C-alpha positions in Angstrom: 44.3 95.8 -125.8 46.0 93.1 -123.7 46.0 93.4 -119.9 48.8 91.8 -118.0 48.1 90.9 -114.4 51.0 90.3 -112.0 50.3 87.4 -109.7 50.8 88.4 -106.1 53.3 86.4 -104.2 51.7 84.3 -101.5 52.0 85.8 -98.0 54.6 84.0 -95.9 53.1 81.6 -93.4 53.7 82.7 -89.8 55.6 80.4 -87.6 52.9 78.8 -85.3 55.5 78.8 -82.5 56.2 82.5 -82.8 55.5 84.7 -79.8 53.8 87.2 -82.1 51.1 84.7 -82.9 50.3 84.0 -79.2 47.3 85.9 -77.8 48.2 89.0 -75.8 46.5 87.6 -72.7 49.1 84.8 -72.6 52.3 86.9 -73.1 53.4 90.1 -71.5 56.2 92.4 -72.6 58.4 93.9 -69.9 58.4 97.7 -70.4 61.9 97.9 -69.0 63.9 95.2 -70.8 61.4 94.3 -73.6 61.5 90.6 -72.7 58.4 88.6 -73.6 57.1 86.9 -70.5 54.7 84.0 -70.1 51.8 85.6 -68.1 51.1 82.6 -65.9 54.8 82.3 -64.9 54.9 86.1 -64.3 52.0 85.9 -61.9 53.6 83.0 -60.1 56.7 85.2 -59.7 54.8 88.0 -57.9 54.6 89.9 -61.2 58.3 90.6 -61.2 60.3 90.4 -64.4 62.9 87.5 -63.9 65.4 89.2 -66.2 65.5 92.9 -65.0 63.5 92.8 -61.7 61.0 95.2 -63.0 57.9 95.3 -60.7 54.7 95.3 -62.7 51.8 97.1 -61.1 49.3 94.7 -59.5 45.7 95.1 -58.2 44.6 95.1 -54.6 43.1 91.6 -54.7 46.2 90.1 -56.3 48.4 91.8 -53.7 46.3 90.6 -50.8 46.4 87.0 -52.2 50.2 87.0 -52.4 50.8 88.9 -49.1 48.6 87.4 -46.3 47.9 83.9 -45.1 45.4 82.1 -47.5 41.8 82.9 -46.7 42.6 85.1 -43.7 41.5 88.4 -45.2 38.2 89.7 -43.8 36.8 93.0 -45.1 36.4 95.7 -42.6 34.0 98.6 -42.4 30.8 99.6 -44.3 30.3 99.4 -48.1 30.6 103.0 -49.2 30.1 104.6 -52.6 31.2 108.1 -53.5 28.6 110.8 -54.2 29.1 113.7 -56.7 29.0 116.7 -54.3 30.2 119.1 -56.9 28.2 117.8 -59.9 31.6 117.6 -61.6 31.8 117.0 -65.3 34.6 116.9 -67.8 34.0 114.7 -70.9 31.4 112.9 -68.8 29.9 113.4 -65.3 31.7 112.1 -62.3 28.8 109.9 -61.3 28.9 108.1 -64.6 32.7 107.8 -64.7 32.7 106.4 -61.1 30.1 103.8 -62.0 32.1 102.7 -65.0 35.1 102.1 -62.8 33.0 100.1 -60.3 31.8 97.9 -63.1 35.2 97.6 -64.7 37.2 96.7 -61.6 34.6 95.1 -59.4 35.7 97.4 -56.6 33.6 99.9 -54.7 36.5 102.4 -54.7 40.3 102.6 -54.8 41.1 100.7 -51.6 40.3 97.5 -49.8 40.6 97.4 -46.0 40.3 94.5 -43.6 41.9 92.3 -41.0 44.2 89.4 -41.9 47.0 87.3 -40.6 50.7 87.2 -41.7 52.2 83.9 -40.8 49.6 83.8 -37.9 50.3 87.4 -36.8 47.2 89.6 -36.8 47.3 92.8 -38.9 45.0 95.5 -40.1 45.5 95.8 -43.8 44.8 98.5 -46.4 45.6 98.0 -50.1 45.1 100.7 -52.7 44.3 99.9 -56.3 45.7 102.1 -59.0 43.3 100.7 -61.6 40.4 102.4 -59.9 40.6 106.1 -61.1 44.4 106.1 -60.6 44.1 105.1 -57.0 42.9 108.6 -56.2 41.8 109.4 -52.7 38.3 110.7 -52.4 35.9 110.8 -49.5 35.4 107.0 -49.6 39.1 106.2 -49.5 39.6 108.7 -46.7 36.7 107.4 -44.6 37.8 103.7 -45.0 41.4 104.6 -44.0 40.0 106.3 -40.9 38.0 103.2 -40.1 41.1 101.1 -40.5 43.3 103.2 -38.3 40.7 103.7 -35.6 39.9 99.9 -35.5 43.6 99.1 -35.2 44.0 101.6 -32.3 41.0 100.1 -30.5 42.1 96.4 -30.8 45.9 97.2 -30.7 46.7 95.4 -33.9 49.5 96.8 -36.2 48.6 98.4 -39.5 50.1 97.8 -42.9 49.0 100.0 -45.8 50.1 99.6 -49.4 49.8 102.9 -51.3 49.4 103.2 -55.0 47.9 106.5 -56.0 48.0 109.5 -58.2 46.9 111.7 -55.3 43.6 113.4 -54.3 40.6 112.9 -56.5 40.1 116.1 -58.4 36.4 115.4 -59.1 35.7 115.8 -55.4 37.6 119.0 -55.0 38.0 120.2 -51.4 36.2 117.1 -50.2 39.2 115.0 -51.3 41.7 117.4 -49.8 39.9 117.2 -46.5 40.8 113.5 -46.4 44.5 114.3 -45.9 43.8 115.9 -42.6 41.2 113.4 -41.5 43.4 110.4 -42.2 46.4 112.1 -40.6 44.4 112.6 -37.4 43.5 108.9 -37.4 47.2 108.0 -37.8 48.1 110.3 -34.9 45.6 108.5 -32.7 47.1 105.2 -33.7 50.5 106.6 -32.6 49.1 107.7 -29.3 47.9 104.1 -28.8 51.5 103.0 -29.4 50.4 100.7 -32.3 52.9 100.4 -35.2 52.0 101.6 -38.7 54.1 100.2 -41.6 53.7 102.1 -44.8 54.6 100.4 -48.1 55.0 102.7 -51.1 54.4 101.1 -54.5 54.4 102.5 -58.0 53.2 105.2 -58.1 52.7 107.0 -54.7 52.2 110.6 -55.4 50.2 113.8 -54.7 48.0 114.1 -51.6 48.5 110.4 -50.6 52.3 110.9 -50.5 51.8 114.2 -48.7 49.8 112.7 -45.9 49.5 109.2 -44.5 51.9 107.4 -46.9 54.9 109.2 -45.3 53.5 109.1 -41.7 54.4 105.4 -41.2 56.6 104.4 -38.3 58.5 102.4 -40.8 58.4 103.3 -44.5 59.2 100.6 -47.1 59.1 100.8 -50.9 59.2 98.5 -53.8 62.1 98.8 -56.2 61.7 101.4 -59.0 58.6 102.9 -57.6 57.7 106.5 -58.5 57.3 108.4 -55.3 56.7 112.1 -54.9 54.3 115.0 -54.7 54.2 117.2 -57.8 55.5 116.0 -61.2 59.2 116.4 -62.0 58.6 118.8 -64.9 56.4 121.1 -62.7 59.2 121.2 -60.1 61.9 121.9 -62.7 59.8 124.8 -64.1 59.3 126.1 -60.6 62.8 126.0 -59.3 64.4 126.6 -62.7 66.9 123.7 -62.2 67.5 120.4 -63.9 66.7 117.5 -61.6 68.5 114.1 -61.6 67.2 111.4 -63.9 66.3 109.2 -61.0 64.5 111.9 -59.1 61.4 110.7 -57.2 62.4 107.1 -57.6 62.5 104.8 -54.5 66.2 104.5 -54.9 66.7 108.3 -54.9 64.5 108.7 -51.8 66.4 106.0 -50.0 69.7 107.8 -50.7 68.2 111.0 -49.1 66.9 109.2 -46.0 63.2 109.7 -46.8 62.4 106.0 -46.7 63.8 103.2 -44.5 64.3 100.4 -47.0 63.6 99.1 -50.5 62.2 95.6 -50.4 61.4 93.4 -53.4 57.8 92.4 -53.5 58.5 88.7 -53.0 60.4 89.5 -49.8 57.9 91.9 -48.3 56.0 89.3 -46.4 59.1 88.1 -44.6 60.4 91.6 -44.1 57.2 92.9 -42.4 56.8 89.8 -40.4 60.3 90.3 -39.0 59.6 93.9 -38.2 56.5 93.1 -36.3 58.2 90.3 -34.5 61.0 92.6 -33.4 58.4 95.1 -32.2 56.7 92.5 -30.1 53.5 92.2 -32.1 
């Protein structure tokens, strides 16, 4: 018996200059227009796609670096870590999951607060980070926001908060929902002190964060294309038995309904907020 073996054709050699052969950490694909973007250039461009203006989500540290005067950010308040008051467990315990996020992100929780300067104007700044448990607001986030607003009222320095959150943190149950009231009271005290609060809504700002302090700003700005709302679109449609517009809960839709004051591209936010504060006499 004679066996015949068919020689396999050699695999085509990949083009060394092809984007597909470049490590993922060097290139990023825009989810809106599918353009391959050089990561270093994207970061230099405030993480905005130069082709379609899509705003990539960014972390708290990156946002602070791009927004305030270099080296001016000084952390405010105590270092806090969340407890596990309900002994909550899904696929793993809340305490273990929380510690994993601390190690993964290098953050203590889903927000950074501090004082900083914006072209030499003093501000109190809070920046939420969606990469830490979806930016969810638990007892630590609520307490730090209270510290931020109360400090700003005491020293009469305007507050800027960048929200990026999926809402209240379910693992803390009623303790997380209590933060909505606590932070809202702190905002009202800031208002009584006649100190401005500028709220900047980024993608996404939803749930209990949207239902409390994020929409209590004296001026409410949003980044283009941000998802903003309370409950999910599908849940609302099932509740009211009506089809909602495709752009429902987008920053552009909310602007058309008068729910926010202005949509400002990320690379122009620094100038926009500086101008607002200057006009307000701060």
